[in-house]
BADREN-337563 format. One record per atom (N, C-alpha, C): z negated, x, y; residue in three letters; residue number from 0; atom name. Coordinates in Angstrom, 3 decimals, m for minus. Atoms other than C-alpha are relative to their C-alpha. Example, Ala and Ser with C-alpha at 12.3 -4.5 7.8 and 13.67 -1.06 7.14 Angstrom:
! BADREN-337563
{node {0.000; 0.890; m1.190}; Ala; 0; N} {node {m7.800; 12.300; m4.500}; Ala; 0; CA} {node {0.000; 0.900; 1.200}; Ala; 0; C} {node {0.060; m0.820; m1.190}; Ser; 1; N} {node {m7.140; 13.670; m1.060}; Ser; 1; CA} {node {m0.730; m0.770; 1.090}; Ser; 1; C} 
END
This chain:
! BADREN-337563
{node {1.077; m1.418; 0.243}; Met; 0; N} {node {m313.249; 92.755; 175.888}; Met; 0; CA} {node {1.285; 1.150; 0.002}; Met; 0; C} {node {m0.882; m0.802; 0.351}; Lys; 1; N} {node {m309.922; 94.427; 174.868}; Lys; 1; CA} {node {0.899; 0.428; 1.075}; Lys; 1; C} {node {m0.630; m0.261; m0.886}; Leu; 2; N} {node {m308.333; 93.899; 178.110}; Leu; 2; CA} {node {m0.770; 0.728; 0.717}; Leu; 2; C} {node {0.939; m0.909; m0.759}; Ala; 3; N} {node {m311.426; 95.533; 180.002}; Ala; 3; CA} {node {0.178; 1.306; m0.719}; Ala; 3; C} {node {m0.499; m1.337; 1.029}; Gln; 4; N} {node {m310.702; 98.624; 177.328}; Gln; 4; CA} {node {0.978; 0.307; 0.399}; Gln; 4; C} {node {m1.505; m0.240; m0.185}; Phe; 5; N} {node {m307.389; 98.895; 178.538}; Phe; 5; CA} {node {0.288; 0.463; 1.456}; Phe; 5; C} {node {m0.240; m0.302; m1.497}; Leu; 6; N} {node {m308.101; 98.987; 182.272}; Leu; 6; CA} {node {m1.307; 1.221; 0.147}; Leu; 6; C} {node {0.819; m0.927; 0.030}; Gly; 7; N} {node {m310.821; 101.544; 181.238}; Gly; 7; CA} {node {m1.506; m0.352; 0.995}; Gly; 7; C} {node {0.737; 0.635; m0.242}; Arg; 8; N} {node {m313.560; 99.087; 182.578}; Arg; 8; CA} {node {m1.116; m0.663; m1.092}; Arg; 8; C} {node {0.800; 0.688; 1.206}; Leu; 9; N} {node {m316.061; 98.394; 179.607}; Leu; 9; CA} {node {m0.988; m0.550; 0.718}; Leu; 9; C} {node {1.298; 0.774; m0.478}; Phe; 10; N} {node {m318.767; 95.800; 180.016}; Phe; 10; CA} {node {m1.477; 0.560; m0.226}; Phe; 10; C} {node {0.975; m0.781; 1.133}; Phe; 11; N} {node {m322.110; 96.796; 179.385}; Phe; 11; CA} {node {m0.833; m0.982; m0.810}; Phe; 11; C} {node {0.352; 1.119; 0.950}; Asp; 12; N} {node {m324.504; 94.815; 176.945}; Asp; 12; CA} {node {m0.644; m0.965; 0.998}; Asp; 12; C} {node {0.887; 1.502; m0.947}; Ala; 13; N} {node {m326.487; 92.699; 179.806}; Ala; 13; CA} {node {1.018; m0.349; 0.197}; Ala; 13; C} {node {m1.643; 1.038; m0.280}; Glu; 14; N} {node {m322.902; 91.594; 181.023}; Glu; 14; CA} {node {0.621; m0.989; m1.031}; Glu; 14; C} {node {m0.277; 0.992; 1.356}; Glu; 15; N} {node {m321.777; 90.501; 177.498}; Glu; 15; CA} {node {m0.960; m1.015; m0.187}; Glu; 15; C} {node {1.078; 1.101; 0.359}; Thr; 16; N} {node {m325.174; 88.666; 176.889}; Thr; 16; CA} {node {0.091; m1.082; 1.363}; Thr; 16; C} {node {0.272; 1.055; m1.224}; Cys; 17; N} {node {m325.102; 86.747; 180.478}; Cys; 17; CA} {node {1.135; m0.658; 0.238}; Cys; 17; C} {node {m1.364; 1.033; m0.215}; Leu; 18; N} {node {m321.510; 85.171; 179.845}; Leu; 18; CA} {node {0.748; 0.621; 1.058}; Leu; 18; C} {node {m0.867; m0.251; m1.237}; Val; 19; N} {node {m320.056; 87.515; 182.330}; Val; 19; CA} {node {1.674; m0.145; m0.319}; Val; 19; C} {node {m1.657; 0.112; 0.111}; Val; 20; N} {node {m316.743; 87.868; 180.140}; Val; 20; CA} {node {0.294; m1.776; m0.415}; Val; 20; C} {node {m0.633; 1.453; 0.229}; Asp; 21; N} {node {m316.548; 84.136; 179.229}; Asp; 21; CA} {node {0.347; m0.300; 0.946}; Asp; 21; C} {node {m0.600; 0.114; m0.825}; Gly; 22; N} {node {m316.623; 83.586; 182.683}; Gly; 22; CA} {node {1.307; 0.416; 1.002}; Gly; 22; C} {node {m1.269; m0.743; m0.313}; Ile; 23; N} {node {m313.787; 85.963; 183.493}; Ile; 23; CA} {node {0.724; m0.845; m0.385}; Ile; 23; C} {node {m0.872; 0.679; 0.813}; Leu; 24; N} {node {m311.940; 84.411; 181.028}; Leu; 24; CA} {node {0.313; m1.743; 0.357}; Leu; 24; C} {node {m0.054; 0.781; m0.801}; Ile; 25; N} {node {m312.232; 81.378; 182.667}; Ile; 25; CA} {node {0.968; m0.251; 1.016}; Ile; 25; C} {node {m0.243; m0.038; m1.086}; Leu; 26; N} {node {m311.551; 82.186; 185.982}; Leu; 26; CA} {node {1.788; 0.766; m0.239}; Leu; 26; C} {node {m0.990; m0.557; 0.295}; Cys; 27; N} {node {m308.399; 84.134; 184.784}; Cys; 27; CA} {node {1.081; m0.978; m1.064}; Cys; 27; C} {node {m1.023; 0.803; 0.669}; Ser; 28; N} {node {m306.918; 81.362; 182.741}; Ser; 28; CA} {node {1.003; m0.569; 0.565}; Ser; 28; C} {node {m0.961; 0.378; m0.420}; Phe; 29; N} {node {m303.424; 80.184; 183.400}; Phe; 29; CA} {node {m0.143; m1.396; 1.111}; Phe; 29; C} {node {0.332; 1.753; m0.138}; Glu; 30; N} {node {m304.694; 76.569; 183.981}; Glu; 30; CA} {node {m0.885; 0.294; 1.357}; Glu; 30; C} {node {0.809; 0.015; m1.594}; Asn; 31; N} {node {m307.672; 77.658; 186.953}; Asn; 31; CA} {node {0.965; 0.505; 0.677}; Asn; 31; C} {node {m1.125; m0.504; m1.391}; Leu; 32; N} {node {m304.829; 80.236; 188.656}; Leu; 32; CA} {node {0.860; m1.209; 0.232}; Leu; 32; C} {node {m0.885; 0.929; m0.687}; Arg; 33; N} {node {m302.458; 77.309; 188.640}; Arg; 33; CA} {node {m0.559; m0.952; 1.167}; Arg; 33; C} {node {0.296; 0.891; m0.463}; Asn; 34; N} {node {m304.499; 75.193; 190.072}; Asn; 34; CA} {node {m0.638; 0.382; 1.461}; Asn; 34; C} {node {0.643; m0.680; m1.175}; Leu; 35; N} {node {m306.020; 77.147; 192.980}; Leu; 35; CA} {node {0.992; m0.593; 1.142}; Leu; 35; C} {node {m0.706; 0.412; m0.907}; Glu; 36; N} {node {m305.266; 75.969; 196.273}; Glu; 36; CA} {node {0.989; 0.861; 0.497}; Glu; 36; C} {node {m0.785; m1.190; m0.291}; Val; 37; N} {node {m303.873; 79.121; 197.305}; Val; 37; CA} {node {1.413; m0.167; m0.449}; Val; 37; C} {node {m1.287; m0.088; 1.070}; Thr; 38; N} {node {m301.485; 79.303; 194.352}; Thr; 38; CA} {node {1.350; m1.537; 0.574}; Thr; 38; C} {node {m0.538; 1.352; m0.283}; Lys; 39; N} {node {m300.488; 75.493; 195.439}; Lys; 39; CA} {node {0.946; 0.149; 1.856}; Lys; 39; C} {node {m0.468; 0.061; m1.518}; Thr; 40; N} {node {m299.754; 76.164; 199.388}; Thr; 40; CA} {node {0.060; 1.455; 0.548}; Thr; 40; C} {node {m0.174; m1.457; m0.643}; Gly; 41; N} {node {m299.865; 80.144; 199.703}; Gly; 41; CA} {node {1.425; 0.542; m0.049}; Gly; 41; C} {node {m1.365; m0.979; 0.033}; Lys; 42; N} {node {m296.725; 82.423; 200.549}; Lys; 42; CA} {node {m0.398; 1.783; 0.166}; Lys; 42; C} {node {m0.230; m1.353; m0.298}; Leu; 43; N} {node {m296.063; 86.126; 200.513}; Leu; 43; CA} {node {0.400; m0.246; 1.220}; Leu; 43; C} {node {m0.764; m0.370; m1.340}; Ala; 44; N} {node {m294.864; 87.881; 203.868}; Ala; 44; CA} {node {1.132; m0.458; m0.245}; Ala; 44; C} {node {m1.272; 0.201; 0.163}; Ser; 45; N} {node {m291.843; 87.610; 202.601}; Ser; 45; CA} {node {0.363; m1.718; 0.035}; Ser; 45; C} {node {m0.527; 0.925; m0.004}; Gly; 46; N} {node {m291.793; 84.002; 202.732}; Gly; 46; CA} {node {m0.246; m0.862; m1.405}; Gly; 46; C} {node {0.066; 0.548; 1.107}; Val; 47; N} {node {m292.054; 83.446; 198.876}; Val; 47; CA} {node {m1.157; m0.765; m0.531}; Val; 47; C} {node {1.418; 0.931; 0.254}; Gln; 48; N} {node {m294.372; 80.565; 197.568}; Gln; 48; CA} {node {m0.680; 0.574; m1.128}; Gln; 48; C} {node {0.805; m0.194; 1.193}; Tyr; 49; N} {node {m297.103; 81.655; 195.297}; Tyr; 49; CA} {node {0.274; m0.483; m1.255}; Tyr; 49; C} {node {m0.387; 0.912; 0.948}; Lys; 50; N} {node {m296.468; 78.696; 193.300}; Lys; 50; CA} {node {1.612; 0.610; m1.002}; Lys; 50; C} {node {m0.998; m0.313; 0.645}; Ala; 51; N} {node {m292.824; 80.519; 192.356}; Ala; 51; CA} {node {m0.195; 0.584; m1.384}; Ala; 51; C} {node {0.497; m0.652; 1.052}; Phe; 52; N} {node {m294.933; 82.536; 189.856}; Phe; 52; CA} {node {m0.525; m0.235; m0.858}; Phe; 52; C} {node {0.671; 0.577; 1.088}; Phe; 53; N} {node {m296.244; 80.070; 187.598}; Phe; 53; CA} {node {1.037; m1.225; m0.585}; Phe; 53; C} {node {m0.388; 0.914; 0.972}; Arg; 54; N} {node {m294.348; 77.975; 185.032}; Arg; 54; CA} {node {m0.774; m1.046; m0.773}; Arg; 54; C} {node {0.913; 0.787; 1.015}; Arg; 55; N} {node {m295.400; 76.077; 182.460}; Arg; 55; CA} {node {m1.008; 0.637; m0.976}; Arg; 55; C} {node {1.129; m0.762; 0.790}; Gly; 56; N} {node {m297.407; 78.964; 180.675}; Gly; 56; CA} {node {0.227; m0.225; m1.422}; Gly; 56; C} {node {m0.287; 0.034; 1.036}; Lys; 57; N} {node {m295.819; 78.381; 177.684}; Lys; 57; CA} {node {0.374; 1.096; m0.779}; Lys; 57; C} {node {m0.989; m1.177; 0.976}; Val; 58; N} {node {m294.423; 81.163; 175.036}; Val; 58; CA} {node {1.473; m0.600; 0.082}; Val; 58; C} {node {m1.674; 0.160; 0.016}; Gly; 59; N} {node {m290.696; 81.320; 175.421}; Gly; 59; CA} {node {0.763; m0.728; 0.926}; Gly; 59; C} {node {m0.668; 0.818; m1.514}; Asp; 60; N} {node {m290.030; 79.264; 178.650}; Asp; 60; CA} {node {0.844; 0.836; 0.529}; Asp; 60; C} {node {m0.419; m1.129; m0.586}; Ala; 61; N} {node {m288.977; 82.575; 180.008}; Ala; 61; CA} {node {1.688; m0.302; m0.352}; Ala; 61; C} {node {m1.623; m0.395; m0.214}; Lys; 62; N} {node {m285.214; 82.079; 178.637}; Lys; 62; CA} {node {0.264; m1.308; 0.292}; Lys; 62; C} {node {m0.442; 1.624; m0.879}; Asn; 63; N} {node {m285.327; 78.474; 180.574}; Asn; 63; CA} {node {0.481; 0.850; 1.358}; Asn; 63; C} {node {0.031; m0.728; m1.636}; His; 64; N} {node {m285.220; 80.984; 183.859}; His; 64; CA} {node {0.723; 1.008; m0.319}; His; 64; C} {node {m0.412; m1.449; 0.051}; Leu; 65; N} {node {m283.882; 84.218; 182.624}; Leu; 65; CA} {node {1.179; 0.180; m0.860}; Leu; 65; C} {node {m1.158; m0.261; 0.783}; Thr; 66; N} {node {m280.761; 85.708; 180.958}; Thr; 66; CA} {node {m0.737; 0.966; m0.854}; Thr; 66; C} {node {0.479; m0.958; 1.260}; Pro; 67; N} {node {m280.854; 87.262; 177.493}; Pro; 67; CA} {node {m0.292; 1.345; 0.555}; Pro; 67; C} {node {0.316; m0.960; m0.627}; Ser; 68; N} {node {m280.389; 90.482; 179.378}; Ser; 68; CA} {node {m1.278; 0.768; 0.549}; Ser; 68; C} {node {0.920; m0.152; m1.329}; Met; 69; N} {node {m283.032; 90.037; 181.959}; Met; 69; CA} {node {m1.479; m0.019; m1.312}; Met; 69; C} {node {0.854; 0.322; 1.248}; Ile; 70; N} {node {m285.391; 89.206; 178.547}; Ile; 70; CA} {node {0.010; 1.159; m0.542}; Ile; 70; C} {node {m0.318; m1.451; 1.058}; Glu; 71; N} {node {m284.029; 92.436; 176.661}; Glu; 71; CA} {node {m1.166; 1.156; 0.941}; Glu; 71; C} {node {0.695; m1.042; m0.561}; Thr; 72; N} {node {m284.920; 94.268; 179.552}; Thr; 72; CA} {node {m1.499; m0.291; 0.625}; Thr; 72; C} {node {1.417; 0.622; 0.044}; Leu; 73; N} {node {m288.580; 92.728; 180.465}; Leu; 73; CA} {node {m0.485; 0.791; m1.201}; Leu; 73; C} {node {0.630; 0.205; 1.338}; Asp; 74; N} {node {m289.226; 92.950; 176.969}; Asp; 74; CA} {node {m0.522; 1.650; m0.156}; Asp; 74; C} {node {m0.062; m1.167; m0.064}; Lys; 75; N} {node {m288.260; 96.733; 176.865}; Lys; 75; CA} {node {m0.782; 0.932; 0.719}; Lys; 75; C} {node {0.541; m0.651; m1.076}; Val; 76; N} {node {m289.950; 97.652; 180.109}; Val; 76; CA} {node {m1.648; m0.225; m0.682}; Val; 76; C} {node {1.310; 0.534; 0.820}; Thr; 77; N} {node {m293.331; 95.803; 178.521}; Thr; 77; CA} {node {m0.325; 0.795; m0.663}; Thr; 77; C} {node {m0.038; m0.904; 1.445}; Glu; 78; N} {node {m292.901; 97.931; 175.341}; Glu; 78; CA} {node {m0.596; 1.350; 0.832}; Glu; 78; C} {node {0.229; m1.649; m0.897}; Glu; 79; N} {node {m292.768; 101.066; 177.608}; Glu; 79; CA} {node {m1.395; 0.275; 0.357}; Glu; 79; C} {node {1.093; 0.220; m0.631}; Lys; 80; N} {node {m295.857; 100.308; 179.724}; Lys; 80; CA} {node {m1.423; m0.041; m0.929}; Lys; 80; C} {node {0.857; 0.767; 0.673}; Leu; 81; N} {node {m297.695; 99.022; 177.086}; Leu; 81; CA} {node {m0.495; 1.045; m1.829}; Leu; 81; C} {node {m0.247; m1.215; 1.147}; Glu; 82; N} {node {m297.044; 101.885; 174.130}; Glu; 82; CA} {node {m1.516; 0.728; m0.102}; Glu; 82; C} {node {1.328; m0.650; 0.059}; Gly; 83; N} {node {m300.476; 103.396; 172.835}; Gly; 83; CA} {node {m1.202; m1.034; m0.121}; Gly; 83; C} {node {1.289; 1.088; m0.225}; Tyr; 84; N} {node {m302.653; 100.412; 173.246}; Tyr; 84; CA} {node {m0.064; m0.981; m1.349}; Tyr; 84; C} {node {m0.116; 0.872; 1.015}; Gly; 85; N} {node {m301.861; 98.791; 169.694}; Gly; 85; CA} {node {0.495; m1.490; m0.073}; Gly; 85; C} {node {m0.240; 0.928; 0.106}; Leu; 86; N} {node {m300.179; 96.151; 170.726}; Leu; 86; CA} {node {1.478; m0.349; m0.676}; Leu; 86; C} {node {m1.085; 0.236; 0.706}; Lys; 87; N} {node {m297.180; 94.562; 168.498}; Lys; 87; CA} {node {0.728; m0.657; 0.634}; Lys; 87; C} {node {m0.766; 1.232; m0.726}; Phe; 88; N} {node {m294.090; 92.998; 170.136}; Phe; 88; CA} {node {1.174; m0.215; m1.025}; Phe; 88; C} 
END
């Protein structure tokens, strides 16, 4: 619901009662996206495989793949982009 509000796409009451929101949560879950066939075998036009965008899905795992400087930059950009939406970092 917060993501829909953030995107400016609120749900109608009927959609909420028909479990549309729950269905979206399942479809967008890390496990579901990670296990899609296209994720396992698909590639970008550049040749980069889609599975390169999925790791363990655990908080803090970035430190195993990014330098401290990269993490700091990513955190700064994320905070700037999400400023004003009530999220705490």
